[in-house]
N, CA and C of each residue as an Amber inpcrd file, in Angstrom:
protein
   270
   0.4980000 -17.4160000  -2.5690000  -0.7900000 -17.8040000  -2.0710000
  -0.5690000 -18.6110000  -0.7920000  -1.3390000 -18.2910000   0.2260000
  -1.2590000 -18.9780000   1.5020000  -2.6040000 -19.5990000   1.8120000
  -2.6020000 -20.8700000   2.1410000  -3.8470000 -21.5570000   2.4930000
  -4.1920000 -21.2100000   3.9390000  -5.3670000 -20.6580000   4.1460000
  -5.8130000 -20.2760000   5.4810000  -6.6310000 -21.3970000   6.1010000
  -7.4890000 -21.9970000   5.3050000  -8.2850000 -23.1400000   5.7260000
  -8.5150000 -24.0190000   4.5070000  -9.3030000 -25.0660000   4.6870000
  -9.5550000 -25.9920000   3.5770000 -10.1960000 -25.2900000   2.3910000
 -10.9950000 -24.2680000   2.6540000 -11.7280000 -23.6090000   1.5670000
 -11.3640000 -22.1340000   1.3650000 -10.3130000 -21.6450000   2.0520000
  -9.9650000 -20.2280000   1.9760000  -8.4570000 -20.0480000   1.7790000
  -8.0850000 -19.1830000   0.8250000  -6.6820000 -18.8550000   0.6000000
  -6.5080000 -17.3380000   0.6260000  -5.2840000 -16.9120000   0.8920000
  -4.9420000 -15.4900000   0.8220000  -3.9430000 -15.3020000  -0.3070000
  -4.2800000 -14.4020000  -1.2140000  -3.3980000 -14.0630000  -2.3200000
  -2.7180000 -12.7500000  -1.9730000  -1.3920000 -12.7140000  -2.1130000
  -0.6260000 -11.5020000  -1.8230000   0.1870000 -11.1290000  -3.0590000
   0.0780000  -9.8740000  -3.4450000   0.8400000  -9.3420000  -4.5760000
   1.6620000  -8.1810000  -4.0550000   2.9810000  -8.2560000  -4.2340000
   3.8750000  -7.1990000  -3.7690000   4.5790000  -6.5470000  -4.9470000
   4.7340000  -5.2310000  -4.8380000   5.4880000  -4.4530000  -5.8190000
   6.5550000  -3.6940000  -5.0430000   7.8110000  -3.8910000  -5.4440000
   8.9320000  -3.2760000  -4.7360000   9.6770000  -2.3370000  -5.6860000
  10.0720000  -1.1850000  -5.1540000  10.8920000  -0.2690000  -5.9510000
  12.1650000   0.0750000  -5.1850000  13.0830000   0.6840000  -5.8820000
  14.3370000   1.1100000  -5.2550000  14.4470000   2.6260000  -5.3330000
  13.3030000   3.2930000  -5.1590000  13.2520000   4.7480000  -5.2480000
  13.7480000   5.4260000  -3.9830000  13.2200000   6.6090000  -3.7230000
  13.7040000   7.4370000  -2.6150000  13.2060000   6.9740000  -1.2480000
  12.1910000   6.1120000  -1.2250000  11.6530000   5.6340000   0.0410000
  10.9120000   6.7380000   0.7860000  10.3990000   6.3940000   1.9620000
   9.6300000   7.3380000   2.7700000  10.1000000   7.2980000   4.2140000
   9.9470000   8.4300000   4.8820000  10.2580000   8.4610000   6.3090000
   9.0860000   7.8500000   7.0910000   9.3010000   7.5770000   8.3750000
   8.2900000   6.9150000   9.2140000   6.9810000   7.6940000   9.2960000
   7.0550000   9.0080000   9.3670000   5.8500000   9.8230000   9.4550000
   5.0020000   9.6880000   8.1860000   5.6610000   9.7100000   7.0270000
   4.9300000   9.5570000   5.7680000   4.2950000   8.1750000   5.6660000
   5.0120000   7.1300000   6.0680000   4.4590000   5.7750000   6.0360000
   3.2330000   5.6870000   6.9380000   3.3280000   6.2840000   8.1220000
   2.2210000   6.2450000   9.0810000   0.9660000   6.9170000   8.5200000
   1.1330000   7.9760000   7.7510000   0.0050000   8.7580000   7.2680000
  -0.3570000   8.5190000   5.8020000   0.3760000   7.6620000   5.1300000
   0.2600000   7.4960000   3.6850000  -1.1530000   7.2170000   3.1970000
  -1.9290000   6.4370000   3.9450000  -3.2640000   6.0510000   3.5020000
  -4.3620000   6.9700000   4.0450000  -3.9790000   8.0600000   4.6800000
  -4.9460000   9.0450000   5.1810000  -5.4700000   9.8940000   4.0290000
  -6.7310000  10.3090000   4.1400000  -7.3240000  11.1600000   3.1060000
  -6.5520000  12.4560000   2.9690000  -6.2580000  12.8470000   1.7490000
  -5.6220000  14.1130000   1.3850000  -4.2110000  14.2760000   1.9330000
  -3.5600000  13.1600000   2.2820000  -2.1950000  13.2450000   2.7860000
  -1.2190000  13.5430000   1.6520000  -0.3210000  14.4830000   1.9170000
   0.7890000  14.7860000   1.0150000   2.0620000  14.8260000   1.8480000
   3.1030000  14.2420000   1.3250000   4.3680000  14.1780000   2.0340000
   4.9190000  15.5770000   2.2990000   5.5860000  15.7030000   3.4330000
   6.2530000  16.9660000   3.7530000   7.7030000  16.9530000   3.2680000
   8.1540000  15.8100000   2.7420000   9.5220000  15.6770000   2.2510000
   9.7190000  16.5320000   0.9980000  10.7310000  17.3950000   0.9680000
  10.9280000  18.2920000  -0.1760000  11.1280000  17.5670000  -1.5130000
  11.8290000  16.4370000  -1.5080000  12.0450000  15.6920000  -2.7540000
  10.7150000  15.1220000  -3.2490000   9.9220000  14.5790000  -2.3470000
   8.6130000  14.0400000  -2.7300000   7.7100000  15.1360000  -3.2730000
   7.7640000  16.3060000  -2.6750000   6.9500000  17.4220000  -3.1530000
   7.3030000  17.7850000  -4.5850000   8.5720000  17.7830000  -4.9170000
   8.9980000  18.0860000  -6.2810000   8.4980000  17.0450000  -7.2760000
   8.4560000  15.7870000  -6.8550000   8.0630000  14.6970000  -7.7460000
   6.5390000  14.5930000  -7.9060000   5.7740000  15.0290000  -6.9220000
   4.3190000  14.8570000  -6.9370000   3.5860000  16.1840000  -6.8700000
   3.9040000  17.0810000  -7.7630000   3.2930000  18.4070000  -7.7220000
   1.8000000  18.3750000  -8.0400000   1.3130000  17.3190000  -8.7010000
  -0.0900000  17.2610000  -9.0950000  -0.9250000  16.3190000  -8.2260000
  -0.3720000  15.7870000  -7.1860000  -1.0860000  14.8530000  -6.3180000
  -2.1730000  15.5690000  -5.5270000  -3.3130000  14.8860000  -5.3550000
  -4.3550000  15.4550000  -4.5010000  -4.5040000  14.6820000  -3.1970000
  -3.7470000  13.5980000  -3.0380000  -3.7110000  12.8900000  -1.7650000
  -4.8790000  11.9590000  -1.4860000  -5.6050000  11.5150000  -2.4950000
  -6.7310000  10.6110000  -2.2210000  -6.5780000   9.2170000  -2.8360000
  -5.6550000   9.0290000  -3.7630000  -5.5440000   7.7620000  -4.4870000
  -5.2810000   6.5560000  -3.6150000  -4.2680000   6.6160000  -2.7610000
  -3.9420000   5.4660000  -1.9260000  -4.9920000   5.2310000  -0.8520000
  -5.6180000   6.2890000  -0.3700000  -6.7120000   6.1430000   0.5800000
  -7.8650000   5.3680000  -0.0630000  -8.2070000   5.7140000  -1.2910000
  -9.2720000   5.0020000  -1.9960000  -8.9030000   3.5460000  -2.2470000
  -7.6680000   3.2970000  -2.6440000  -7.2160000   1.9150000  -2.8790000
  -7.3360000   1.0730000  -1.6140000  -6.9140000   1.6110000  -0.4830000
  -6.9860000   0.8650000   0.7780000  -8.4390000   0.6100000   1.1620000
  -9.3120000   1.5930000   0.9620000 -10.7300000   1.4220000   1.2860000
 -11.3780000   0.3560000   0.4030000 -11.0220000   0.3400000  -0.8710000
 -11.5490000  -0.6860000  -1.7800000 -11.0870000  -2.0710000  -1.3370000
  -9.8000000  -2.2040000  -1.0280000  -9.2780000  -3.5020000  -0.5990000
  -9.9420000  -3.9770000   0.6880000 -10.1600000  -3.0830000   1.6230000
 -10.8310000  -3.4700000   2.8740000 -12.2830000  -3.8640000   2.6120000
 -12.9200000  -3.1880000   1.6550000 -14.2850000  -3.5510000   1.2710000
 -14.3570000  -4.9480000   0.6770000 -13.2560000  -5.4090000   0.1170000
 -13.1710000  -6.7620000  -0.4530000 -12.5830000  -7.7580000   0.5550000
 -12.5380000  -7.3820000   1.8470000 -11.9380000  -8.1700000   2.9200000
 -10.4410000  -8.4110000   2.6720000  -9.8010000  -7.4450000   2.0630000
  -8.3620000  -7.5150000   1.8280000  -7.6690000  -6.3630000   2.5210000
  -6.4490000  -6.0730000   2.0800000  -5.7050000  -4.9650000   2.6730000
  -4.6360000  -4.4790000   1.6880000  -4.1540000  -3.2920000   1.9400000
  -3.0480000  -2.6900000   1.2110000  -2.0770000  -2.1800000   2.2630000
  -0.8300000  -2.6260000   2.1830000   0.1720000  -2.2610000   3.1800000
   1.4190000  -1.7370000   2.4880000   2.2140000  -0.9910000   3.2390000
   3.4850000  -0.4950000   2.6940000   4.5780000  -0.6640000   3.7470000
   5.7490000  -1.0280000   3.2750000   6.9700000  -1.0280000   4.0790000
   7.9440000  -0.1660000   3.2970000   8.5530000   0.7980000   3.9630000
   9.4490000   1.7020000   3.2610000  10.6070000   2.1020000   4.1500000
  11.7210000   2.3570000   3.5030000  12.9010000   2.8420000   4.2150000
  13.4760000   3.9980000   3.4070000  13.6240000   5.1300000   4.0500000
  14.1590000   6.3280000   3.4100000  15.4900000   6.0230000   2.7270000
  15.5680000   6.3780000   1.4560000  16.7860000   6.1800000   0.6930000
  16.9630000   4.7860000   0.1110000  16.0300000   3.8690000   0.4140000
  16.1790000   2.4830000  -0.0640000  14.9850000   1.9940000  -0.8730000
  13.8410000   2.6330000  -0.7920000  12.6910000   2.2050000  -1.5700000
  11.5190000   1.7570000  -0.7250000  10.4910000   1.2690000  -1.4180000
   9.2380000   0.8870000  -0.7760000   8.7250000  -0.4190000  -1.3620000
   7.9410000  -1.1360000  -0.5510000   7.2430000  -2.3290000  -1.0070000
   5.7770000  -2.1710000  -0.6470000   4.9240000  -2.2200000  -1.6560000
   3.4850000  -2.1720000  -1.4660000   2.9390000  -3.5780000  -1.6530000
   2.0700000  -4.0260000  -0.7410000   1.5150000  -5.3750000  -0.8120000
  -0.0050000  -5.3310000  -0.7340000  -0.6380000  -5.9420000  -1.7290000
  -2.0880000  -6.1550000  -1.7350000  -2.3410000  -7.5600000  -1.2290000
  -3.3150000  -7.7300000  -0.3430000  -3.6930000  -9.0660000   0.0860000
  -5.2030000  -9.2000000  -0.0290000  -5.6240000 -10.3870000  -0.4380000
  -7.0420000 -10.6410000  -0.6750000  -7.3400000 -12.0850000  -0.3330000
  -8.3570000 -12.3040000   0.4860000  -8.7890000 -13.6660000   0.8210000
  -9.8910000 -14.0740000  -0.1530000  -9.8340000 -15.3340000  -0.5710000
 -10.8350000 -15.8310000  -1.5000000 -11.0960000 -17.3010000  -1.2770000
 -12.2840000 -17.7450000  -1.6480000 -12.6430000 -19.1540000  -1.5260000
 -11.8920000 -19.9660000  -2.5790000 -11.6000000 -21.1990000  -2.2290000
 -10.9520000 -22.1250000  -3.1400000 -12.0410000 -22.8060000  -3.9760000
 -11.8410000 -22.8080000  -5.2950000 -12.7940000 -23.4800000  -6.1720000
 -12.6230000 -24.9850000  -6.0810000 -13.7170000 -25.6860000  -6.1220000
 -13.6680000 -27.1610000  -6.1000000 -13.2470000 -27.7150000  -7.4250000
């Protein structure tokens, strides 16, 4: 949690994996509607994906004045971070 002002904080939740990671093109397009990776290994793992889940998650977070971000490195894994600003209770 990071204090932004006297009455506002930002909560950040990160989830990190050590999976196959993503290339730069996939990271750039990951939150686009109907995006599916062109990586052959990813295609084998996600045969039932329709490409809308992460787009919807990012839109929901932005609607809540938050965000959803990803940092990934091919062959090393990915870190997804949710951030949300909220008022501090008295």
